C-alpha positions as CSV (number, residue, x, y, z in Angstrom):
1,M,-57.3,-101.4,46.6
2,R,-54.3,-100.2,44.4
3,V,-53.3,-96.9,46.2
4,V,-51.1,-93.7,45.6
5,F,-50.4,-92.2,48.7
6,D,-49.5,-88.2,47.8
7,T,-46.1,-87.7,50.0
8,N,-47.8,-85.4,52.3
9,V,-49.9,-88.1,53.6
10,I,-46.8,-90.2,54.4
11,I,-44.5,-87.6,55.5
12,A,-47.9,-86.4,58.4
13,G,-48.0,-90.4,59.4
14,V,-45.0,-90.6,60.1
15,V,-44.3,-87.0,61.7
16,A,-47.3,-86.1,63.6
17,E,-50.5,-87.4,65.4
18,G,-54.0,-87.5,63.7
19,L,-55.0,-88.9,60.8
20,C,-52.6,-89.5,58.5
21,R,-50.9,-91.7,61.5
22,E,-54.0,-93.9,61.3
23,I,-54.1,-94.6,57.9
24,V,-49.9,-95.0,58.0
25,E,-50.4,-97.4,60.8
26,T,-52.9,-98.9,60.6
27,R,-54.5,-98.7,56.5
28,L,-51.4,-99.0,54.9
29,P,-50.9,-103.4,54.9
30,D,-54.3,-103.3,54.1
31,H,-54.1,-102.3,49.9
32,E,-51.5,-102.3,47.9
33,P,-49.4,-99.1,47.7
34,V,-48.8,-98.0,44.0
35,L,-45.4,-95.8,44.2
36,S,-42.0,-94.3,41.3
37,D,-38.3,-93.3,42.2
38,P,-39.4,-90.0,41.9
39,L,-42.2,-90.1,44.6
40,W,-39.6,-92.2,46.7
41,E,-36.8,-89.3,46.4
42,E,-39.8,-86.7,46.7
43,L,-40.3,-88.7,51.0
44,L,-37.0,-89.3,51.7
45,G,-35.8,-85.5,50.1
46,K,-38.6,-84.2,52.5
47,L,-37.6,-85.2,55.4
48,A,-34.7,-84.8,55.7
49,E,-34.7,-81.4,54.8
50,K,-37.1,-80.3,57.2
51,F,-37.6,-83.0,59.9
52,D,-34.5,-83.9,59.7
53,L,-35.2,-87.8,59.7
54,L,-33.5,-90.4,57.2
55,L,-34.3,-93.6,56.1
56,E,-32.8,-95.1,58.9
57,D,-34.4,-93.8,61.0
58,L,-38.0,-94.6,60.6
59,P,-38.4,-98.4,59.8
60,V,-42.6,-97.9,58.9
61,L,-40.5,-96.4,55.4
62,H,-39.1,-100.0,54.9
63,L,-42.6,-101.6,55.5
64,Y,-44.4,-99.1,53.1
65,R,-41.7,-99.8,50.4
66,G,-41.9,-103.6,50.4
67,L,-45.3,-103.3,50.4
68,A,-45.7,-101.2,47.8
69,T,-45.9,-102.2,43.9
70,W,-43.3,-100.0,42.1
71,V,-44.4,-98.4,38.5
72,E,-42.9,-95.9,35.8
73,A,-43.7,-92.1,36.1
74,P,-42.9,-90.9,33.0
75,P,-44.0,-87.2,33.1
76,L,-46.8,-85.6,31.9
77,D,-47.0,-84.2,28.6
78,P,-48.8,-81.4,28.8
79,P,-48.4,-81.0,32.8
80,V,-51.8,-81.7,34.1
81,C,-51.2,-80.2,37.7
82,R,-50.9,-76.3,38.8
83,D,-48.0,-76.9,40.1
84,P,-46.3,-79.8,37.9
85,D,-44.5,-81.0,40.9
86,D,-47.6,-82.5,41.4
87,D,-47.7,-84.5,37.7
88,A,-45.4,-87.9,39.8
89,V,-48.6,-88.1,41.4
90,L,-50.7,-88.5,38.4
91,S,-48.1,-89.8,36.3
92,T,-47.3,-92.8,39.3
93,A,-50.7,-93.1,39.6
94,H,-52.1,-93.8,36.2
95,G,-48.8,-96.2,36.0
96,G,-49.6,-98.5,38.8
97,D,-53.8,-98.4,37.3
98,A,-54.3,-96.7,40.8
99,E,-57.7,-96.8,42.2
100,L,-57.2,-93.9,44.1
101,I,-54.7,-91.3,45.3
102,V,-54.5,-90.3,48.6
103,S,-53.5,-86.0,48.8
104,G,-54.2,-83.3,51.7
105,D,-52.9,-81.0,48.5
106,D,-55.3,-78.8,47.1
107,D,-53.5,-78.7,43.7
108,L,-54.1,-82.4,43.6
109,L,-57.4,-82.5,44.8
110,S,-58.6,-79.7,42.7
111,L,-58.7,-82.0,40.3
112,G,-61.6,-84.2,41.8
113,S,-59.6,-87.3,39.2
114,F,-57.7,-87.9,37.2
115,R,-57.3,-90.4,34.4
116,G,-60.7,-91.9,36.5
117,I,-59.2,-92.4,39.1
118,P,-60.5,-90.5,42.2
119,I,-58.1,-88.2,43.9
120,V,-59.6,-87.7,48.3
121,T,-57.8,-86.4,50.9
122,P,-57.3,-88.9,54.3
123,R,-60.3,-88.3,55.5
124,G,-62.0,-89.5,52.2
125,F,-59.8,-92.5,52.1
126,L,-60.5,-93.2,55.8
127,E,-64.0,-93.1,55.0
128,R,-63.9,-95.4,51.7
129,V,-61.8,-97.9,53.3
130,L,-63.9,-97.9,56.9
131,P,-66.9,-100.8,57.1
C-alpha cells in the first residue's frame, strides 16, 4: 500500500515506545512509503532541533528513505489545511498517488480525507493492515 506517514508518526516511532514504534519497526517495510523533500527536511529538522538526533544516529531512517518513493510536492493553491505547513503532507500524498495518509495531527485528521485519500491515525492504520 502506498502510504504517506506524517512526520509526527515517524518521529514518535523513533523517539518513543508505542504504536508508532511498532509501525516504524514492523510495518514500514511491508508498504511503500511516499516521501517528498519538504517532508524529509521537516523530519530531519525536527529530530535535530527537538531531540538532538541526526540522520547518522538513526539507521531506521536510512531504511525509510530507501524504501520510499520520492515525489514532488508543489504547494497547494489555495491552501487546504488550517495549518499551512500540513499542506506538504497532502501534496505529497496527491503527487504520489498515495492510498492512505497516516497522521497524529488533528489539523489533518479533521479533514477525514483529501482528494479521495483517507487520513487515519496510527491506530487506524494498524487496524487496516492487521489480518
